[in-house]
VEXFI-964185 format. One record per residue (C-alpha): y, z, x. Coordinates in pm, whole numbers, plus 50000, padded with zeros to 5 digits. Each point is the difference from the previous one (the first is absolute). Example, Ala and Ser with C-alpha at 12.3 -4.5 7.8 and 13.67 -1.06 7.14 Angstrom:
% VEXFI-964185
495505078051230;503444993450137;
This chain:
% VEXFI-964185
424861215071428;497264990350228;496354994749846;496894992950195;497284979449867;496515006550160;497824969249938;501264963149952;497334989649756;500734983549661;501255033249867;502065011150272;501554965150060;500954998849623;501645034450045;501764992250330;501354968749842;501605018349657;501315029650214;501734974450247;501444981049726;501325033149871;501675003150341;497935027750125;499365004750382;496384991150016;497555003450292;496644987749972;497055012650208;496894977050020;497155003450238;499204962949970;502084976750215;499624971349762;501205019849691;502865015050194;501024962850098;499984989649639;502235029649882;502334996050303;500544960849914;500035004049641;501965031049904;503405015550108;498485031850147;498775015850320;496324993950074;498315021950253;496304993550116;498285034050029;497405024449830;501825020649739;497745030250078;500854999650370;502465026050140;501414971850220;501284982749699;501645032749857;501715001750337;501904968349943;503455007349928;499974972249712;497325020149819;500585036850060;503494998049860;499074987349666;500435016449680;496964986349801;496444987750115;497984977649770;496404999050114;498084968249855;497554989550246;496564988149891;498535037350037;500575030249804;499105020650280;502284984750225;502895002249730;499335036849952;500215007650380;502824980250041;501895016449746;499185035150151;501004990050318;503274986549876;500965034249848;498905016450309;502534977250203;502875009849770;499904969849742;500945016549680;498214979249716;496784981849998;498254974849775;496264989550041;497824973449837;496775016949906;497544979149841;496915023049997;499875014949629;498275033250156;503335005150201;502594986149768;498605015449676;497765031050092;502085012850285;503654994849963;500725037150091;498554992850334;501984969350068;503155016449919;499685033850161;497574992850289;500714964850084;503645004049920;500224967449781;502905001049770;498974968949786;496524986149967;499824965149867;496904981649880;500764963449935;496794991549817;500365031149749;503764991149940;499034965449913;497265012749770;502345023349821;502434972649967;497594973849835;498595027749783;503735006449876;500524962449944;496814998149813;501025025749746;502744979549918;498584966249930;503254980649942;501495012550337;499854983850347;501305032550155;500445035249860;501815030650151;501345033049890;502885022050121;501385032749951;496535017249928;499234975549748;503275000749787;501334964750102;497284972250010;500184964450136;497914969849926;500164963550119;498854972349758;499674959750040;502124982649721;497734976849814;500814968049834;499975016449660;501725031350081;502955009049745;502215010150305;500494962650152;503204984950006;501925027549819;503035015350188;499315035150075;502935012749832;498434987349675;496505010550067;498555028549777;498655023650257;499895037449897;502795019950150;497955021750204;498894970350179;501564977750255;499074966550139;500455009150362;499214971250208;498614962449976;498184981850270;500184962349957;498314977450247;499995030750224;503625004749985;501215034049893;502575000549695;501775029849878;500484989449642;503514999349847;501154997049630;499754962250005;496994996550208;496614991049819;496364997550086;497744967850014;496344996150005;498395010850320;502555024950084;498865033850126;501975025349804;500295038850076;500795025649737;501005035250045;500585027749738;498805033049862;496285002450006;499435004749639;502244968149913;498374980350275;496655005849891;500914989149624;501624968550151;496954992150218;497894998349669;502294975649846;500634979250290;498214965449989;496685014550096;497524970350036;497005022450097;497855021149786;498955034750059;498645005850330;496065005549988;498384978050276;500814997750373;498254981450285;500685009750344;499104981850294;499705017350315;498845037350038;502295007850298;501975033050015;502354987049738;497094990549759;498325031050043;503245018649906;500804978849714;496584994549820;499325039949926;503815000149892;499614973249735;496505013949871;501615034549946;502384982949758;497164985149802;500144964350129;496894978950068;499944994850380;497684974150180;500294996850372;498544973050229;499735006750384;497974981150265;499705031650226;496965021049893;501125031550146;503364995349811;498194994349671;498005030550058;503095021350077;501714988149697;497045003049738;499565036150107;503565005949874;499614983549651;498315013249701;500014969249783;501534970450201;497914974050155;499814990950370;498494966550098;499344992050347;500604961950019;502624972650097;503285001049772;500354962850071;496774991049852;500664985049678;496825004249841;500145035850060;503545002949863;499064981749670;496735019349980;502075033650023;502424988549751;503284992050198;501264980849698;499755031949781;501895019650239;503705012749927;500775003250357;498414989250317;501315019150325;499474984850344;499725024550250;498164983850304;501415004450358;500744962050002;503334989049848;498894964549986;496585009449829;501915022649745;502254969149899;496814978249975;498245026749781;503115003649784;500344962949913;496224996749965;499865029349749;503014983949813;498104966450001;497165017749839;501925015449721;501305034550154;503185011949796;501625016250271;499825001050381;501115025950265;499954994050360;500545024850294;501534984650304;500305011350377;502524972150080;503455003649827;500764965250027;497104988949774;501545018449694;502424971349912;497424974750051;497445015549786;502365007449714;500934961650020;496274989749976;499395021549673;498905035350139;501385023949728;500525031050233;500025000650364;500365034250168;500425005950372;498515032950127;502214998950286;503264997949778;498915027649796;499255023050306;503344989550164;502035012549666;498165035350054;501194999450373;503674987449911;500425029349759;498895023950228;502054984950275;503274998349825;499645033449847;503525015349909;500274998549641;497524972149941;496955010649789;497964966849995;500324964150119;498104970749833;499944967250172;500214969449774;499434963250039;498674999750340;502495026450088;502984979649917;501195026749772;499635039249954;499905022949713;501705031850138;499765037049843;502725018050147;501405035449943;503964998750008;501205023850262;502725026449979;503314987650092;498444964050056;502364972049963;498844992749635;500075037749890;502425000249711;500404962650003;499684976449682;497474974150029;502504971649946;502005012050307;496985002850235;500394974850294;496584984849979;498924965250129;499474977549723;496284997950105;499485034749895;499665017949646;499965035249892;497285000149718;499395035249896;501175034150044;497895031949929;502435031349958;498725033249862;496534985249951;501114973349758;500074962950099;502334973849886;501584966750085;503675003250136;502894980549905;503244993250180;501625032949874;496865020250116;501395025250275;497335008050271;499635037850095;498185018350275;496315002849968;499764969949769;496874979250042;500914964450001;497924969050002;501344972050204;498864964550033;501384983250306;499504969250225;498285013750308;502514989950258;502815019549805;498015030549987;500755016450345;503784998649943;499985009949623;497585029650004;502485022850203;502594997549723;497605024849785;499485023850297;501875033650020;502365002150293;498635032550086;
């Protein structure tokens, strides 16, 4: 499959990198020669210098024969026109990054029918929704749901006083409808077996039936009290999406932003929340506005280094928990090492949406975990696929892969070795990313 990526900015580069690693045939079109050169020298893709809206570009045989076009230039309008031209030149599927709320939220039908865009992604809105999900589960570092909410996943960091530490998995008293699916230790993925155990500092992923996971979350070493007060630093697009979401759930929201115009835009969307025009690095301002009383401080400026500084400053002044949004994926590990509680990459979250769309087939959703080192996949078992009618113990899955849950006849459960997979089962699979490309086809129907 050939995929065209129009625009080699931060998002375009990340998507190109992920798709190239997944062994897709990727062509990047970039009007800026410097950006084009960076892509050509860094990734195993074909980079073309050109305007994605130009008929000359679509006349290029490397472009016109593509199956999918992903438009992620810095301009919404350019992305829309690029998708329209792509469809008119025979490219079957189009994806566009649309950041303007007026387009993405209030005119989705126009984008789909008139501009012929199959998938619209808004990285800032995706990030805001992810933060909101995490905050509603205070003990979790990451939360996701599969099979229309019937299966739930949550990630938690193992504390020094956790009752789970140093006990072999086979001896742990975990409810039968819950599975410890994966452990990340010092940024190394482990699919836990019977004799494996967790130690302080591990990031552990639990998967199970929604109701069972909800009860388990409540009993899981939750060191944070009920969420009541949130301080957001930065009122860019993500902040303007997130603040009203939190306020609508009864949370006290304060926002600090240097730009007066952004302050006014956000203040008009809040009913009770407070928007302050000021510098988030001003210690006196932070103390005056009660940073030490905040349950969570969320750093959403457009500068990764500043977000790290703000998070550490907030922790120093007494904030209980910090969340940082980053643009550069390589900063995730560094920030976690120096004490930031949760680090999210808008690019990785958006790339997960694109990856799900590109792979299609029986894949319903893709969640990229731990900086895209691993994936949580929801897949529908295809009729006459390799696994149709095969017991779990007989599946030829790599050891870096675990089948975590099955949904059949609207019921979710944790499979065992004797469980036989059937066509139309929804399965949740945890897998190391590099093995995904060769493993997923096993579950797809031969027809």
